[in-house]
Structures are given as structure tokens and as C-alpha cells.
C-alpha positions, -999 to +999 in steps of 0.1 A: -369+107-436-390+107-468-427+117-471-440+083-481-471+084-459-485+114-477-483+097-510-498+064-497-528+085-484-530+104-517-534+072-537-564+059-517-599+062-531-586+075-565-605+070-596-580+052-618-602+046-648-585+076-665-553+056-667-544+052-703-539+015-712-526+002-745-544-026-763-513-048-761-478-051-747-452-031-767-449-051-800-412-040-804-404-058-771-430-086-770-441-114-793-470-137-782-466-126-745-429-135-744-399-114-749-386-113-784-355-135-788-331-107-796-344-084-767-342-113-743-306-121-754-295-085-751-310-079-717-296-112-703-262-103-715-263-068-701-272-080-667-246-108-667-218-084-681-226-058-653-227-084-625-195-103-635-178-070-644-180-059-607-164-091-595-192-116-588-200-150-602-233-152-622-244-182-601-252-157-573-280-143-594-314-156-583-332-140-613-331-113-639-365-095-643-381-069-665-407-049-647-423-014-649-444+000-677-428-020-705-439-052-687-475-037-684-501-022-706-494+014-696-462+018-717-454+048-738-428+060-762-411+076-731-409+044-711-375+029-700-366-007-695-364-015-658-339-043-657-336-059-622-310-084-610-322-102-580-296-113-555-297-127-519-278-098-502-271-121-471-250-143-493-227-115-502-223-103-465-242-104-433-244-066-433-271-065-460-276-026-456-240-021-466-244-046-494-273-025-507-251+006-505-225-012-525-248-023-552-265+012-554-230+027-560-222+003-587-255+006-606-254+044-602-221+044-618-232+021-646-264+041-653-243+073-653-217+059-678-240+040-702-269+050-724-280+016-739-312+017-759-334-013-769-356-002-798-354+034-784-360+026-748-333+034-722-321+005-701-321+013-664-303-012-642-311-021-605-298-048-581-326-059-558-325-081-527-344-112-537-358-115-501-375-081-505-411-084-513-422-070-545-457-069-559-455-051-592-484-057-616-461-072-643-428-090-637-411-111-664-382-135-656-355-131-682-335-159-666-363-183-670-379-166-701-414-167-686-437-145-664-433-143-627-465-121-626-486-115-656-500-080-662-537-075-664-556-047-682-584-051-657-562-043-627-562-007-614-535-003-588-507+022-582-474+003-579-461+017-547-432-007-546-420+007-580-425+042-568-401+035-539-375+017-561-375+045-586-376+074-561-348+059-539-326+052-570-330+087-582-324+103-548-293+082-545-280+092-579-286+129-571-267+125-538-238+109-557-238+139-582-236+162-551-207+142-538-189+148-570-194+185-565-180+183-529-150+164-544-146+194-566-152+173-598-173+202-611-175+191-648-184+156-639-210+168-614-226+191-639-226+164-667-242+138-643-267+164-630-278+175-665-283+138-674-304+132-643-325+163-650-332+149-685-340+114-671-365+129-645-381+151-672-387+120-694-399+100-664-426+126-657-436+129-693-440+091-695-463+091-664-484+120-676-488+105-710-496+069-699-513+074-665-520+110-657-515+127-624-515+095-603-491+075-625-461+058-609-437+081-627-455+113-618-457+102-581-420+096-582-415+131-596-437+145-566-416+125-541-384+140-555-399+175-555-414+174-521-382+160-505-362+188-520-341+167-544-352+185-575-342+219-560-308+204-550-304+190-586-312+224-602-289+242-578-261+217-585-263+223-622-260+261-616-233+259-590-212+235-611-214+258-640-204+287-619-173+269-606-163+256-640-164+292-654-147+309-625-111+318-621-093+323-589-057+321-601-046+296-574-029+271-598-010+254-570-041+245-551-058+232-584-027+211-591-026+197-556-063+187-559-057+171-592-027+152-580-043+140-548-073+127-566-054+104-588-071+080-612-104+067-601-102+028-596-132+008-588-123-024-571-141-055-580-161-076-556-175-066-521-151-056-493-169-047-461-141-025-448-137-006-480-175-001-483-176+010-447-150+037-454-170+049-485-201+049-464-184+070-437-172+095-464-207+098-479-223+104-445-198+131-437-204+149-470-241+147-466-239+160-430-218+190-442-243+197-469-272+197-445-254+218-421-244+244-447-280+245-459-293+250-424-267+276-413-261+295-446-230+309-459-232+344-444-209+362-419-214+340-388-186+353-365-206+382-353-223+385-319-235+365-303-212+340-321-175+344-316-165+319-343-180+300-371-197+267-363-178+235-366-187+216-397-170+184-385-188+156-370-181+123-351-179+092-372-211+074-379-210+036-379-223+022-412-254+002-411-250-030-389-216-018-375-222-014-338-248+008-321-278-001-301 
């Protein structure tokens, strides 16, 4: 679905000596190669508050880690704090793909609602399956207050694992902003899209400043652009604004939409049936968006077509639910 192979090929045989490396780890965050006490405490509490706040016991957490550029020597003033919560997804439910969707939804909501900064660096939260291999060049265990993998200034390697994590996270967040638009939450969709645009702009600025063309962050930007997500994001900002500023005079329809939506309640804990329903809904909205993009919005009930195409689709089973 995504053009990963092209980027893997692009990163081979590249002269990485141009990557800008700092002389030391960021002194605001680190002291004698360990996290500063106040930084460590804040990050630990953020992770625990998030995890228990969505209905889980903290004993389910295998580790809490800091990774990315701030756990390496290629940090810059535009870096963010990649805070990862490692959980064995199979211990939550046997359908680990659905568990992954659940955690992506919760972290996307958290990242949308919060703007926590540690000495000027934005905290970006992820939940990662602890069974998933990860070979980042710098990984610090906040739970154990020690390095899982120490960074090296001598190492010159593009972190493709981090590229995937960041790119998939941003793709997922853009799709959730598009879902808000499809739900006719135009103001929330616009606000979320503008925030994502700013985040992606800062991400690329970070990469170009600290690592140049082949930095992790700039490759993430290219992945988003080549897979069409940047275009969708910019269109979403424009379309949301147009909807907000338009008047159609149909007050009864607007009232009905408002009443039917009700107050958004996010249930705690993982419920496979509820998550399967949310998954079905997201798949259906994505399908309709793709179909509209492919067919267009023009007058389609002209020869040789006698009627507009059907935008409905059969239900798709969520990951792990049936199928062969």
C-alpha cells in the first residue's frame, strides 16, 4: 500500500558524512548520559497517566522508552520527544491488529488534544508492541532509567524503523482528521488538520537542519508526500474552511446532525466488539473517500451511465475476524 521499497533503495549507498551531529546529547534533557531527574519524572508520569487513563493497569507496561533524535546526537531545536510505551499486544487481546488500531486511536486523540513541552520540545506519544523488533540507534529506558541501546556518533545509518513509525503515525492522524470531516465536524477537522500541517512542517525543518536530505524526518516527509497524504491534508484544510464559512439555510438538518452526534464519550479499556465496529466505520469512510476521489463529483448520470454509482460497500471484517 505504501511506497516503502523506493525509500529503502534510495537510502542505499548514500554518503551520510554530511549528517550534522552535535558534540553531545542535548544538555537540557541529559546529564552525564542519563536523563535529568525532572525530565525522567515528567516523562514517566505522562506515560503512566495516559495508559491508566484509557483503562489499563500500569503493570501491563513492559517498558517506557525515549528514542528518536533527542536520544541521539542529531538533535536540533526543532526535535520532538518520542515517548514510546511498550506493551505486549497479545496480552490485551489475541487480535493484535485490532489492539494496534485501538492504541493508535487513543494516542492520536491524546496527541491531538495535548501540547506538552519539555524544555521547548513537544512530547509525541506512541504505544508500541513490545514484540515488534526495533533497531533505533538510541533507545533509553525510562522505566529502568538506563540505556537499552546507546547512541554512537560514529554510526551512520538511516533509522528505517523510526521512518515507518513516524510515517504511519502521521498517516493515521491525517485519516482521522478526514474522518472528522466525513462526520461533518468541520471546525474540529480544520483545527486538527492545521495542527498536523504545523507538526509536519516542523518535522521536515528538523530533518533538514540536523541531517539534510536523507534524514529520518525528511524521508518521512517524502513518504507522506508521495503517498498523497500531504495533498489530502491541504485539501482538508481548504474544504473544512469552505464548509465552515458556507450557509445553506437548512437549520433542521444541522440540528438533526448535532442531536444525533451527542457528546463524544471515549470508553476505557479494550472491547473487541466495540473496536471492530469502529474499524468497520473507518474502513467504510475510507472506501467512500477513495471512490469519490476516483470517480469525481461531476454529473455521472449521463450516457452511458443511467444512474450514479453506488458508494456503499459490503462490510469488511476487521483484522483477524474471519477471512482466509
